C-alpha positions as CSV (number, residue, x, y, z in Angstrom):
1,T,23.8,3.7,11.0
2,I,23.4,1.5,7.8
3,K,23.5,3.9,4.9
4,S,21.2,1.9,2.6
5,F,18.6,1.5,5.4
6,R,18.5,5.2,6.3
7,E,18.4,6.3,2.6
8,K,15.6,3.8,1.7
9,L,13.5,4.8,4.7
10,L,14.0,8.6,4.7
11,G,15.6,9.4,1.4
12,D,12.4,10.8,-0.2
13,L,11.5,12.8,3.0
14,V,14.9,14.2,4.1
15,K,16.9,15.2,1.0
16,P,20.3,15.8,2.9
17,I,20.3,12.2,4.0
18,T,21.3,11.0,0.5
19,N,24.3,13.5,0.4
20,Q,27.6,11.6,-0.2
21,T,29.1,13.2,2.9
22,A,26.1,12.6,5.1
23,N,26.8,11.2,8.5
24,L,23.9,10.2,10.8
25,E,24.3,9.6,14.5
26,A,21.7,8.5,17.0
27,Y,21.5,9.3,20.7
28,T,19.1,7.2,22.8
29,E,16.7,8.3,25.5
30,V,17.4,12.0,25.4
31,S,16.2,13.8,28.6
32,C,13.7,16.6,28.4
33,E,13.2,19.3,31.0
34,N,10.0,17.7,32.3
35,K,11.8,14.3,32.7
36,D,10.2,12.9,29.5
37,R,12.7,10.6,27.6
38,P,12.0,10.3,23.9
39,D,13.5,7.1,22.4
40,A,16.2,8.8,20.3
41,L,17.6,11.9,18.8
42,L,19.0,11.8,15.3
43,V,21.7,14.2,14.2
44,L,22.6,14.4,10.5
45,T,25.8,16.2,9.5
46,T,27.1,16.9,5.9
47,G,30.4,18.2,4.7
48,K,33.7,16.4,4.4
49,N,36.2,18.8,5.9
50,N,33.9,21.0,8.0
51,P,30.8,18.9,8.9
52,T,27.7,21.0,9.8
53,I,24.4,19.9,11.3
54,T,21.9,19.9,8.5
55,W,19.0,18.0,10.0
56,T,17.8,16.7,13.4
57,A,14.9,14.6,14.6
58,I,13.3,13.1,17.7
59,I,12.0,9.5,17.5
60,E,9.3,8.0,19.6
61,T,8.4,4.3,19.2
62,K,5.8,1.9,20.6
63,L,6.0,-1.9,20.4
64,G,2.8,-4.0,20.8
65,C,0.6,-0.9,21.4
66,S,-0.5,2.4,19.9
67,L,1.1,5.7,20.6
68,E,-0.3,7.8,23.5
69,E,-1.7,11.0,22.1
70,E,-0.9,13.1,25.1
71,Q,2.7,11.9,25.2
72,V,3.1,12.5,21.5
73,K,1.9,16.1,22.0
74,R,4.4,16.7,24.8
75,Y,7.3,15.4,22.6
76,Y,6.1,17.5,19.7
77,D,6.2,20.6,21.9
78,F,9.7,19.6,23.0
79,V,10.7,19.3,19.3
80,K,9.2,22.7,18.5
81,N,10.7,24.5,21.5
82,S,14.2,22.9,20.9
83,K,14.2,23.9,17.2
84,I,14.6,20.4,16.1
85,N,13.7,19.8,12.4
86,S,11.5,16.7,12.5
87,F,9.4,14.4,14.7
88,I,9.2,10.7,13.8
89,T,6.9,8.1,15.3
90,I,6.9,4.4,14.9
91,S,4.2,2.0,16.1
92,N,1.9,-0.8,15.0
93,D,-0.5,1.7,13.4
94,P,-0.2,1.6,9.6
95,T,-0.9,4.7,7.4
96,S,-0.9,5.1,3.7
97,S,2.0,7.5,3.7
98,P,4.7,8.6,6.2
99,R,3.3,12.1,6.1
100,N,-0.1,10.9,7.3
101,L,-0.2,10.5,11.0
102,P,-2.3,8.0,13.0
103,F,-3.1,10.6,15.6
104,N,-4.4,14.2,15.7
105,L,-1.7,16.8,16.0
106,R,-1.7,20.6,15.4
107,K,1.5,20.9,13.4
108,S,3.8,23.8,12.8
109,N,4.9,24.6,9.3
110,N,8.5,24.6,10.4
111,I,8.5,21.0,11.7
112,D,8.1,17.8,9.5
113,C,6.2,15.0,11.1
114,F,6.6,11.4,9.8
115,H,5.1,8.2,10.9
116,F,6.1,4.6,10.1
117,S,4.5,1.3,11.1
118,W,6.7,-1.6,12.1
119,I,5.4,-3.2,8.9
120,D,7.0,-0.3,7.0
121,I,10.3,-1.0,8.8
122,K,10.2,-4.7,8.0
123,K,9.5,-3.9,4.3
124,V,12.6,-1.6,4.1
125,C,14.7,-4.4,5.6
126,L,13.4,-7.0,3.1
127,L,13.9,-4.6,0.2
128,I,17.5,-4.0,1.1
129,L,18.2,-7.7,1.6
130,N,16.5,-8.7,-1.7
131,D,18.0,-5.8,-3.8
132,K,20.9,-7.1,-5.9
133,N,22.1,-3.6,-6.4
134,T,22.4,-2.8,-2.7
135,I,25.9,-3.5,-1.3
136,L,26.0,-4.5,2.3
137,S,29.0,-5.4,4.4
138,P,28.8,-8.8,6.2
139,V,28.2,-7.0,9.5
140,E,25.4,-4.8,8.0
141,K,23.7,-7.9,6.6
142,I,23.8,-9.7,9.9
143,I,22.4,-6.6,11.7
144,I,19.5,-6.3,9.3
145,E,18.8,-10.1,9.5
146,E,18.9,-10.1,13.3
147,F,16.6,-7.0,13.4
148,L,14.1,-8.8,11.1
149,R,14.3,-11.9,13.3
150,Y,13.5,-9.7,16.3
151,L,10.6,-8.0,14.6
152,N,9.2,-11.4,13.5
153,D,9.3,-12.8,17.0
154,D,5.8,-13.5,18.3
155,N,6.7,-12.0,21.7
156,V,7.4,-8.6,20.1
157,K,3.7,-8.4,19.0
158,I,4.2,-6.7,15.7
159,K,0.6,-7.1,14.4
160,D,-1.0,-6.9,11.0
161,F,-3.8,-4.5,10.6
162,V,-7.3,-5.9,10.9
163,V,-10.4,-3.8,10.2
164,G,-12.1,-2.4,13.3
165,K,-14.2,-4.3,15.9
166,A,-17.3,-2.6,14.5
167,W,-16.7,-3.9,11.0
168,K,-19.5,-6.5,11.1
169,E,-22.1,-4.0,12.2
170,N,-20.9,-1.2,9.9
171,S,-20.6,-3.3,6.8
172,L,-24.0,-4.8,7.4
173,M,-25.5,-1.4,7.5
174,L,-23.9,-0.4,4.2
175,F,-25.2,-3.7,2.6
176,D,-28.7,-3.0,3.8
177,S,-30.5,-1.3,0.9
178,S,-33.5,-0.5,3.0
179,I,-31.4,2.1,4.8
180,K,-31.5,5.0,2.4
181,K,-29.5,7.5,4.4
182,K,-26.3,5.9,5.8
183,D,-24.9,7.0,9.1
184,R,-22.0,9.4,8.5
185,K,-20.1,8.0,11.5
186,V,-20.2,4.5,10.0
187,I,-19.0,5.8,6.7
188,E,-16.1,7.6,8.4
189,N,-15.1,4.5,10.4
190,I,-15.0,2.2,7.3
191,S,-13.1,4.8,5.3
192,S,-10.6,5.3,8.1
193,D,-10.1,1.5,8.4
194,W,-9.7,1.3,4.6
195,I,-6.7,3.8,4.6
196,Q,-4.9,1.5,7.0
197,E,-6.0,-1.7,5.2
198,E,-4.4,-0.2,2.0
199,A,-1.0,0.2,3.6
200,D,-1.2,-3.4,5.1
201,L,-2.0,-4.8,1.7
202,C,1.0,-3.0,0.1
203,F,3.3,-4.8,2.6
204,H,1.8,-8.3,2.2
205,I,1.8,-8.1,-1.6
206,F,5.4,-7.1,-1.4
207,E,6.3,-9.8,1.2
208,R,4.6,-12.5,-0.9
209,T,5.3,-11.4,-4.5
210,N,8.3,-9.0,-4.2
211,T,6.3,-6.4,-5.9
212,E,6.9,-2.9,-4.4
213,L,3.8,-0.8,-4.4
214,C,2.7,2.6,-3.2
215,I,-0.8,4.0,-3.0
216,K,-1.6,6.6,-5.7
217,N,-2.3,10.0,-4.3
218,A,-1.5,8.8,-0.7
219,N,0.6,12.0,-0.1
220,K,-2.6,14.1,-0.2
221,D,-3.5,15.8,3.1
222,K,-4.9,13.1,5.4
223,K,-8.2,14.9,6.0
224,E,-8.6,15.6,2.3
225,R,-7.9,12.0,1.3
226,L,-10.2,10.7,4.0
227,E,-13.0,13.0,2.8
228,N,-12.5,11.8,-0.8
229,I,-12.9,8.2,0.3
230,I,-16.0,9.1,2.4
231,E,-17.6,11.0,-0.6
232,H,-17.0,8.1,-3.0
233,L,-18.3,5.5,-0.5
234,T,-21.4,7.6,0.2
235,K,-22.2,8.0,-3.5
236,T,-21.3,4.5,-4.8
237,N,-21.3,2.2,-1.8
238,K,-17.8,1.1,-2.9
239,L,-14.3,1.5,-1.7
240,Q,-11.7,2.1,-4.4
241,T,-7.9,2.2,-4.3
242,T,-5.3,2.6,-7.1
243,F,-1.9,1.0,-6.3
244,R,1.1,2.0,-8.3
245,D,4.4,0.0,-8.9
246,V,7.9,1.5,-9.3
247,H,7.3,1.6,-13.1
248,K,4.1,3.6,-12.7
249,N,1.8,0.8,-13.7
250,D,-1.6,1.2,-11.9
251,I,-3.7,-1.6,-10.3
252,N,-7.3,-0.9,-9.3
253,L,-9.0,-2.5,-6.3
254,I,-12.7,-2.1,-5.7
255,I,-14.8,-3.4,-2.8
256,D,-18.6,-3.3,-3.4
257,F,-20.7,-3.4,-0.3
258,S,-24.0,-3.8,-2.3
259,S,-22.8,-7.1,-3.8
260,R,-20.4,-8.1,-1.1
261,T,-17.7,-8.8,-3.7
262,G,-14.5,-7.1,-4.9
263,N,-12.5,-6.8,-8.1
264,I,-8.9,-6.2,-8.8
265,S,-7.7,-5.2,-12.3
266,I,-5.2,-3.5,-14.6
267,N,-5.9,-1.4,-17.7
268,I,-3.8,-1.7,-20.8
269,F,-3.9,0.7,-23.7
270,P,-3.9,-0.7,-27.2
271,L,-0.9,-0.6,-29.5
272,E,-1.0,1.6,-32.6
273,N,-0.9,-0.1,-36.0
274,V,-1.4,-3.6,-34.4
275,G,-4.6,-5.6,-35.2
276,H,-7.2,-6.4,-32.7
277,V,-6.7,-10.2,-33.0
278,A,-2.9,-9.9,-32.8
279,Q,-3.1,-7.9,-29.6
280,V,-5.5,-10.4,-27.9
281,S,-3.2,-13.2,-29.0
282,S,-0.2,-11.4,-27.5
283,L,-1.9,-11.0,-24.2
284,L,-3.0,-14.6,-24.1
285,N,0.6,-15.7,-24.8
286,K,1.6,-14.1,-21.5
287,F,-0.6,-16.5,-19.4
288,K,0.9,-19.9,-18.6
289,Q,-1.1,-22.9,-17.4
290,S,-1.5,-21.8,-13.8
291,G,-4.9,-23.3,-13.1
292,F,-6.5,-19.8,-12.6
293,E,-7.2,-19.0,-16.3
294,H,-11.0,-19.6,-15.7
295,E,-10.9,-16.8,-13.0
296,I,-9.1,-14.2,-15.0
297,F,-11.2,-12.0,-17.2
298,L,-10.2,-10.1,-20.3
299,T,-12.5,-7.2,-21.2
300,I,-12.2,-5.0,-24.3
301,D,-13.7,-1.5,-24.0
302,Y,-14.7,-0.1,-27.3
303,G,-16.1,3.1,-25.8
304,R,-19.7,4.4,-25.5
305,N,-20.6,1.6,-23.0
306,Y,-19.7,-1.1,-25.5
307,V,-17.6,-3.8,-23.9
308,K,-17.0,-7.5,-24.5
309,Q,-15.6,-9.9,-21.9
310,K,-14.4,-13.5,-21.7
311,T,-12.2,-15.5,-19.3
312,I,-8.6,-16.2,-20.4
313,K,-9.6,-19.9,-20.3
314,E,-12.5,-19.3,-22.8
315,L,-10.2,-17.3,-25.1
316,Q,-7.5,-20.0,-25.0
317,E,-10.1,-22.5,-26.1
318,E,-11.3,-20.3,-28.9
319,K,-7.8,-19.9,-30.1
320,A,-7.2,-23.6,-30.0
321,H,-10.4,-24.4,-32.0
322,S,-10.5,-21.6,-34.5
323,G,-6.9,-20.5,-34.8
324,R,-7.0,-16.7,-34.8
325,S,-10.6,-15.7,-34.1
326,Y,-12.0,-14.4,-30.8
327,S,-15.7,-13.7,-29.9
328,I,-14.7,-10.5,-28.0
329,V,-13.0,-8.9,-31.0
330,D,-15.0,-6.4,-33.1
331,K,-12.8,-5.5,-36.0
332,D,-15.0,-2.6,-37.0
333,K,-14.6,-0.8,-33.7
334,P,-11.4,0.9,-32.4
335,I,-10.3,-0.4,-29.0
336,K,-10.2,2.1,-26.2
337,S,-8.5,-0.1,-23.7
338,F,-8.0,-3.7,-22.4
339,N,-8.9,-4.6,-18.8
340,I,-7.6,-7.7,-17.1
341,S,-9.3,-8.6,-13.8
342,M,-10.0,-11.1,-11.1
343,K,-13.1,-11.1,-8.9
344,I,-12.8,-11.2,-5.1
345,D,-15.6,-13.6,-4.0
346,F,-16.1,-14.7,-0.4
347,E,-16.6,-18.3,0.4
348,R,-19.8,-17.3,2.3
349,T,-21.5,-13.9,2.2
350,S,-21.1,-13.8,5.9
351,D,-17.3,-13.8,5.5
352,F,-17.5,-10.3,4.0
353,H,-18.7,-9.1,7.4
354,S,-16.1,-10.9,9.4
355,A,-13.1,-8.7,10.1
356,N,-10.5,-11.4,9.9
357,K,-12.0,-13.3,6.9
358,F,-12.5,-10.0,5.0
359,D,-8.8,-9.2,5.5
360,T,-7.4,-12.6,4.6
361,T,-9.7,-13.0,1.6
362,I,-8.7,-9.7,0.0
363,E,-5.0,-10.3,0.7
364,D,-5.0,-13.8,-0.7
365,R,-6.9,-12.8,-3.9
366,A,-4.7,-9.7,-4.4
367,V,-1.6,-11.9,-4.1
368,L,-3.1,-14.4,-6.6
369,F,-3.7,-11.5,-9.0
370,F,-0.2,-10.2,-8.7
371,I,1.3,-13.6,-9.3
372,H,-0.9,-14.8,-12.1
373,V,-1.8,-11.5,-13.8
374,F,0.4,-8.6,-12.9
375,Q,3.7,-10.4,-13.1
376,A,2.6,-12.3,-16.2
377,I,1.9,-9.0,-18.0
378,Y,4.7,-6.9,-16.8
379,T,7.6,-9.3,-16.0
380,K,9.8,-9.8,-19.0
């Protein structure tokens, strides 16, 4: 196995795998007593002179289709009865964290269960190939490139996630203000779709901007996290996600069903002992002439519901005309935070209720934000 690949994929989940003496072997199509044949058995040994088995796992994969729940349960029982440490599944189904499974399974505390989508696997391959600090032999590089080529082949049917078939009907119901009490099942369906949409967004933002993200609090228990999303959606009619990059910078994404719009933003805390005007000028200097300055908003929060907002374009014009004076600066008030945002508007309001157009619009706007805002602020 390729050391950098296994460590990037499993290093945070299986600590022994990063051991300097670790050796991982894979055995394909292991036979079970009932004639089932899981795709692979992984055996990890550690120790230089006297290697010992420190971790084992069964892997089951599906290409072009979802996992079969009954088959998954049979394989899990096999893992449990064989005293294997972990059960790993791979399919098209995205989840917000490897510890969150796309199927229902009554788990034992002694067995770790992990799930990866093929999109997750593609992401790890791209990370390794693009990481200047990762050393690959010529053979390893060829293997990863060929594996990526295989996954990208249309015949393999690795699909991006698209919100469910009932999206139009469900989203229209949430938009309808005349319906005072929303159907719990509709809320659940949209919330469940959103958890998968988050994971898909993470990959596409990385693929198109090389920004590696995770979803904040994604490692919460799956049911607890789903319940939190349901509760927030029920109270506010909004979906909200916080993404986090490797440097722990947070990015907030909000989808509002009442207005059929969205918003993506970052918060920046003010610097101590630096004047308001100087801080605004410093932020403006980070934005180059990209053509999107009229769509990027800078908001100053002074606390107690007192905020001032202008587009970057408007502030650049103010700076050009008056030198060092901005209409959003109130020198008499301390700044609580800066917020830089882009709106997510749909070409037609009906596009919000179209599964494909909803997905592509959010993805395209999120990518624009990362290129023209996030990277402008955080890339040195």
